[in-house]
C-alpha positions as CSV (number, residue, x, y, z in Angstrom):
1,M,-88.5,22.8,-42.7
2,A,-92.0,24.2,-41.5
3,V,-94.7,25.3,-43.8
4,N,-96.3,28.5,-42.3
5,A,-100.1,28.7,-42.9
6,P,-101.4,31.6,-45.2
7,L,-102.3,34.6,-43.0
8,I,-105.9,34.9,-44.7
9,D,-108.3,32.0,-45.3
10,R,-109.1,31.8,-48.8
11,R,-112.5,30.2,-47.9
12,V,-113.3,32.9,-45.4
13,M,-112.4,35.6,-47.8
14,R,-114.5,34.0,-50.9
15,Q,-117.3,33.9,-48.5
16,G,-117.2,37.7,-47.9
17,A,-117.1,38.2,-51.5
18,A,-120.0,36.3,-52.2
19,V,-121.9,38.1,-49.7
20,T,-120.9,41.1,-51.2
21,I,-121.7,40.0,-54.8
22,L,-125.1,38.7,-53.8
23,I,-125.9,42.1,-52.5
24,A,-124.1,44.8,-54.7
25,V,-124.4,43.2,-58.2
26,P,-128.3,43.0,-58.4
27,A,-128.5,46.6,-56.9
28,A,-126.1,48.0,-59.5
29,V,-127.6,46.2,-62.5
30,L,-131.3,47.3,-61.2
31,I,-130.3,51.0,-60.9
32,R,-128.4,50.8,-64.3
33,L,-131.5,49.5,-65.8
34,L,-133.6,52.2,-64.3
35,K,-131.3,55.0,-65.2
36,S,-130.7,53.8,-68.7
37,S,-133.2,56.0,-70.3
38,D,-132.2,59.3,-68.2
39,L,-131.2,62.0,-70.5
40,A,-128.1,63.9,-69.9
41,G,-128.7,66.8,-67.1
42,Q,-132.1,65.4,-66.3
43,E,-130.6,62.4,-64.2
44,S,-132.9,61.1,-61.5
45,N,-131.5,60.5,-58.1
46,W,-131.8,56.7,-58.1
47,W,-128.1,56.4,-58.2
48,V,-128.0,57.6,-54.4
49,I,-129.9,54.5,-53.6
50,G,-127.8,52.5,-55.8
51,V,-124.6,53.6,-54.3
52,A,-125.9,53.1,-50.7
53,L,-127.0,49.4,-51.9
54,V,-123.6,48.7,-53.0
55,L,-121.9,49.9,-50.3
56,A,-124.3,48.0,-47.8
57,G,-123.1,45.0,-49.9
58,F,-119.6,45.6,-49.0
59,V,-120.2,46.6,-45.5
60,A,-122.3,43.1,-45.3
61,G,-119.8,41.0,-47.1
62,G,-117.0,42.3,-44.7
63,Y,-119.3,41.5,-41.8
64,R,-119.2,38.0,-42.8
65,A,-115.4,37.6,-43.6
66,A,-114.8,39.3,-40.4
67,L,-117.3,36.7,-38.5
68,G,-115.7,33.9,-40.2
69,S,-111.9,34.6,-39.3
70,A,-110.4,33.4,-36.3
71,D,-107.7,35.6,-36.7
72,L,-107.2,39.0,-38.7
73,P,-110.8,39.6,-39.0
74,L,-110.0,43.2,-40.8
75,S,-107.9,42.0,-43.0
76,H,-110.2,39.0,-44.0
77,A,-112.9,41.9,-44.7
78,A,-110.5,43.9,-46.8
79,A,-109.4,40.8,-48.5
80,G,-113.0,39.7,-49.3
81,A,-114.0,43.2,-50.6
82,A,-110.8,43.4,-52.7
83,L,-111.7,39.7,-54.7
84,A,-115.4,41.0,-54.8
85,F,-114.2,44.4,-56.0
86,V,-112.0,43.1,-58.9
87,L,-114.5,40.5,-60.2
88,M,-117.3,43.2,-60.5
89,V,-114.8,45.8,-62.4
90,A,-113.9,42.7,-64.6
91,G,-117.5,42.2,-65.3
92,S,-118.3,45.7,-65.9
93,A,-115.5,45.9,-68.4
94,I,-116.1,43.2,-70.2
95,A,-119.6,44.5,-70.6
96,A,-118.3,48.0,-71.5
97,A,-116.2,46.3,-74.1
98,F,-118.8,44.0,-75.8
99,G,-120.9,47.1,-75.5
100,G,-118.6,49.0,-77.5
101,T,-118.1,51.6,-74.5
102,H,-114.5,53.3,-74.6
103,L,-112.7,53.1,-70.9
104,G,-110.7,56.0,-70.7
105,R,-108.2,57.7,-68.1
106,A,-111.6,58.8,-66.1
107,F,-112.5,55.0,-65.5
108,V,-109.4,54.1,-64.0
109,F,-109.5,56.9,-61.8
110,L,-113.2,56.4,-60.8
111,V,-112.2,52.3,-60.2
112,I,-109.2,53.5,-57.7
113,L,-111.2,55.9,-55.9
114,L,-114.1,53.0,-55.9
115,A,-112.0,50.4,-54.7
116,L,-110.9,52.7,-51.7
117,L,-114.5,53.4,-50.9
118,C,-115.7,49.9,-51.0
119,I,-113.0,48.4,-49.1
120,S,-113.2,51.0,-46.5
121,A,-117.0,50.2,-46.3
122,S,-116.0,46.5,-46.0
123,V,-113.7,47.0,-43.3
124,L,-116.4,49.0,-41.5
125,G,-118.5,46.1,-41.5
126,G,-115.9,43.8,-40.3
127,Y,-115.2,46.2,-37.3
128,A,-118.9,45.9,-36.5
129,A,-118.8,42.2,-36.6
130,V,-115.5,42.3,-34.1
131,R,-117.3,44.8,-31.8
132,R,-120.6,42.2,-31.7
133,A,-118.1,39.2,-31.1
134,D,-116.3,41.4,-28.0
135,R,-119.8,42.2,-26.6
136,R,-120.9,38.6,-26.8
137,R,-117.6,37.4,-24.8
138,R,-118.4,40.2,-22.0
């Protein structure tokens, strides 16, 4: 009986997730620290930069995962993003639980929307890597 190899190379997926986390987590923490003293209704626009940096982290992670993949580069980009996202959300939920913050239904909807956005950004990075590889072959 033949054993099939898994479709997703876990090493490549972990590399993409690591790149994402190395860029996105420090950016998110920095913005959270900068905005912690903002009053409701008088928030600064630093969060826009934070979102851009977090999404850039997902693009870079997807790029890395796609470059490391011989087959299915976009699937590897999405898998790496999903792994990074799950780890980041778990860390945020644990921090919120220890901080006494209630996580309601709005948090669940926010997580779903952010997951779609972040994984899409990672696939975009993977697509950029595929295009770059195609240009080098020509």
